[in-house]
C-alpha positions as a printed Julia matrix, in Angstrom:
261×3 Matrix{Float64}:
  15.59   37.34   -4.92
  12.51   39.27   -3.75
   9.15   37.49   -3.6
   6.16   39.11   -5.33
   3.6    37.53   -2.97
   1.35   40.14   -1.32
  -2.1    40.28    0.27
  -3.5    40.77   -3.23
  -2.17   37.29   -4.14
  -4.76   35.56   -1.93
  -7.43   33.67   -3.89
 -10.85   33.29   -2.25
 -13.79   31.05   -3.02
 -13.98   27.93   -5.16
 -12.04   27.87   -8.43
 -13.51   25.14  -10.7
 -11.11   24.01  -13.4
 -11.11   21.45  -16.23
 -10.8    17.94  -14.83
  -7.8    15.62  -14.8
  -9.39   12.16  -14.83
  -7.39    8.94  -14.57
  -9.58    6.0   -15.62
  -8.25    2.47  -15.26
  -9.55   -1.08  -15.46
  -9.16   -4.44  -17.15
  -8.89   -5.06  -20.87
 -12.1    -4.65  -22.86
 -14.06   -2.84  -20.17
 -14.61    0.21  -22.39
 -12.04    2.84  -21.36
 -11.2     3.99  -24.89
 -14.87    3.96  -25.89
 -15.67    6.26  -22.95
 -12.91    8.7   -23.89
 -13.96    8.72  -27.56
 -17.29   10.29  -26.51
 -15.65   13.27  -24.8
 -16.32   16.67  -26.33
 -13.64   17.7   -28.84
 -11.3    14.86  -27.86
  -7.79   14.44  -29.27
  -6.05   11.13  -28.57
  -2.38   10.5   -27.96
  -2.63    6.91  -29.15
   0.22    4.86  -27.66
  -1.54    1.5   -27.96
  -2.88    1.61  -31.5
  -6.29    0.54  -30.22
  -8.28    3.61  -31.23
  -8.85    2.56  -34.82
 -12.48    1.55  -34.29
 -13.41    4.95  -32.84
 -14.08    8.1   -34.84
 -11.81   10.58  -33.09
  -8.61   12.36  -34.2
  -5.31   11.17  -32.8
  -1.55   11.39  -32.87
  -0.39    7.85  -33.77
   2.4     7.27  -31.23
   2.33    3.47  -31.19
   4.95    1.18  -32.7
   8.73    1.31  -32.47
   9.4     4.57  -34.31
   7.61    7.21  -32.15
   9.58    8.33  -29.1
   8.75    9.87  -25.75
   9.82   13.23  -27.17
   7.25   12.8   -29.95
   4.57   12.7   -27.26
   5.85   15.96  -25.78
   5.87   17.51  -29.25
   2.26   16.38  -29.75
   1.3    18.35  -26.64
   3.07   21.42  -28.06
   1.19   21.07  -31.35
  -2.12   20.87  -29.5
  -1.18   23.9   -27.39
  -0.41   26.0   -30.48
  -3.38   24.82  -32.56
  -6.16   23.79  -30.15
  -8.58   26.45  -31.34
  -8.02   25.61  -34.99
  -8.4    21.89  -34.24
 -11.36   22.36  -31.9
  -9.66   20.39  -29.11
 -11.52   20.49  -25.8
 -10.27   17.22  -24.3
  -6.9    15.46  -24.48
  -6.73   11.7   -23.9
  -3.56    9.69  -23.24
  -4.18    6.05  -24.22
  -2.56    4.56  -22.25
  -0.23    5.44  -19.37
   1.38    2.01  -19.16
   2.3     2.13  -22.86
   3.58    5.69  -22.48
   5.74    4.44  -19.6
   7.39    2.0   -22.02
   8.34    4.97  -24.22
   9.91    6.68  -21.21
  11.93    3.54  -20.43
  13.09    3.32  -24.04
  14.25    6.95  -23.9
  16.17    6.34  -20.64
  17.8     3.17  -22.01
  18.9     4.97  -25.18
  20.3     7.92  -23.24
  22.33    5.7   -20.91
  23.27    3.04  -23.5
  21.66    0.09  -21.71
  19.22   -2.5   -23.03
  17.05   -2.58  -19.89
  16.03    0.03  -17.36
  16.91   -2.53  -14.68
  20.57   -2.23  -15.71
  20.77    1.21  -14.1
  21.77    0.72  -10.42
  19.82    1.67   -7.3
  16.57    2.18   -9.18
  17.94    5.25  -10.93
  16.25    4.3   -14.18
  12.81    4.58  -12.61
  13.74    7.93  -11.07
  14.85    9.19  -14.49
  11.55    7.93  -15.93
   9.62    9.81  -13.25
  11.44   13.01  -14.23
  10.35   12.52  -17.86
   6.75   11.98  -16.75
   6.84   15.15  -14.68
   7.67   17.05  -17.88
   4.77   15.31  -19.61
   2.35   16.16  -16.78
   3.53   19.78  -16.88
   2.62   19.81  -20.57
  -0.84   18.45  -19.78
  -1.26   21.11  -17.09
  -0.48   23.77  -19.7
  -3.3    22.42  -21.86
  -5.61   22.31  -18.85
  -4.81   25.97  -18.19
  -6.09   26.66  -21.72
  -9.46   25.09  -20.79
  -9.01   21.47  -21.84
 -10.1    18.41  -19.85
  -7.44   15.71  -19.47
  -8.19   11.97  -19.59
  -5.5     9.44  -18.7
  -6.31    5.8   -19.44
  -4.5     2.87  -17.86
  -4.78   -0.85  -17.42
  -5.15   -2.37  -13.98
  -2.95   -4.65  -11.92
  -3.26   -6.3    -8.52
  -0.75   -5.29   -5.85
  -0.23   -6.38   -2.26
  -0.88   -3.73    0.38
   1.05   -3.96    3.65
  -0.86   -1.81    6.13
   0.33   -0.98    9.67
  -3.26   -1.14   10.96
  -4.81   -3.92    8.81
  -3.87   -7.41    7.71
  -2.17   -7.49    4.28
  -4.63   -7.44    1.38
  -4.69   -7.27   -2.43
  -6.07   -4.32   -4.35
  -6.45   -3.11   -7.93
  -4.38   -0.11   -8.98
  -2.94    1.38  -12.17
  -0.44   -0.73  -14.11
   2.68    1.4   -13.84
   5.83    1.17  -11.72
   5.42    2.07   -8.06
   7.76    5.06   -8.4
   5.35    6.61  -10.91
   2.06    5.37   -9.48
   1.98    7.69   -6.47
   2.69   10.77   -8.59
  -0.12    9.97  -11.04
  -2.65    9.19   -8.3
  -1.85   12.45   -6.5
  -1.83   14.58   -9.68
  -5.25   13.42  -10.87
  -8.45   15.09   -9.67
 -10.37   11.87  -10.27
  -9.1     8.3   -10.16
 -11.88    6.05  -11.46
 -11.86    2.25  -11.39
 -13.82    0.79  -14.3
 -15.25   -2.73  -14.23
 -18.2    -4.87  -15.18
 -20.77   -4.72  -12.37
 -20.47   -7.97  -10.41
 -22.33   -9.46   -7.46
 -21.68  -12.59   -5.45
 -24.36  -15.2    -4.85
 -24.52  -18.36   -2.8
 -24.08  -21.21   -5.28
 -23.89  -24.25   -3.0
 -22.53  -25.65    0.22
 -19.43  -27.76    0.71
 -18.58  -29.44    3.98
 -21.09  -27.22    5.7
 -19.58  -24.02    4.28
 -21.33  -21.73    1.81
 -19.75  -21.52   -1.64
 -20.17  -18.19   -3.42
 -19.76  -17.37   -7.11
 -19.54  -14.04   -8.91
 -22.27  -13.0   -11.31
 -21.9   -10.13  -13.78
 -24.84   -7.98  -14.8
 -23.01   -6.93  -17.97
 -23.2    -3.25  -16.96
 -20.01   -1.23  -17.2
 -19.49    1.03  -14.19
 -16.8     3.24  -12.67
 -16.12    3.75   -8.98
 -15.34    7.29   -7.81
 -14.47    6.41   -4.21
 -11.96    3.84   -3.08
 -12.45    0.57   -1.23
 -10.22   -2.22    0.03
 -10.31   -3.91   -3.37
  -9.43   -0.94   -5.6
  -7.95    2.54   -5.55
 -10.25    5.43   -6.51
 -10.86    9.03   -5.5
 -12.65   12.21   -6.49
 -11.95   15.78   -5.39
 -15.47   16.58   -6.54
 -18.51   15.36   -4.59
 -20.1    12.94   -7.07
 -21.94    9.6    -6.6
 -20.27    6.2    -6.76
 -20.51    4.05   -8.77
 -21.53    5.71  -12.03
 -22.21    4.25  -15.48
 -19.02    4.1   -17.56
 -20.05    7.11  -19.6
 -18.14   10.41  -20.0
 -21.3    12.49  -20.44
 -22.79   11.07  -17.23
 -19.56   11.88  -15.39
 -19.44   15.46  -16.68
 -23.14   15.97  -15.86
 -22.53   14.79  -12.27
 -19.54   17.09  -11.95
 -21.59   20.02  -13.25
 -24.47   19.28  -10.86
 -22.08   19.02   -7.92
 -20.36   22.29   -8.71
 -23.64   24.13   -9.15
 -24.83   22.79   -5.8
 -21.62   23.9    -4.08
 -21.89   27.34   -5.64
 -25.53   27.68   -4.54
 -24.52   26.84   -0.94
 -21.66   29.33   -0.82
């Protein structure tokens, strides 16, 4: 088979594209509310928690909808996005979508638990399903749509070869899938209530500190020891938990980069 790559295939300069943003955090922090404010958003609602927000959705929660129904929803958006006015697609949430993938694998292999498949094969099969799903999202992105993935958080233990073991927040999906999602996303944003520590008292000569929340909802765009985050775009961290603020910062950053080039 002859390759069609030539000198004319080389792409030069920056190529800004719609964003793939993975936003995760604890329950009630405001992830769905943020996504509901995105321009022309269409939800793939796997949790059933979008009812209080005025945005169109595919209802994929409950026992009846399958993983394949989610893929079909992406096809419907692809074929009808102009008619529907879709400019953003939101998956709410990844951890509930993962359950649909597990259900599909269990049904295909006639087992009642993904753990019943030996050598972790069930999780590998699930990853293959997710790669199809991500390919579908990439097709929508190629049509000009932003992608928002929402997820809950969990605490995992990190064993580092250069640091003592420590705990960190990350997305609440199986480790086989987590790396793929973190790498695929352009932005991984950790959402939380802004919290500071203060000295509350002393005990046996040692200072005792307590956490104090300001009530502000923020999202971190760069990682730290306590949480995973990243951004391929040079934007400040933290930011208010607001989609418009995020898009404005992305726009300002890209204009600045273009002015420097």
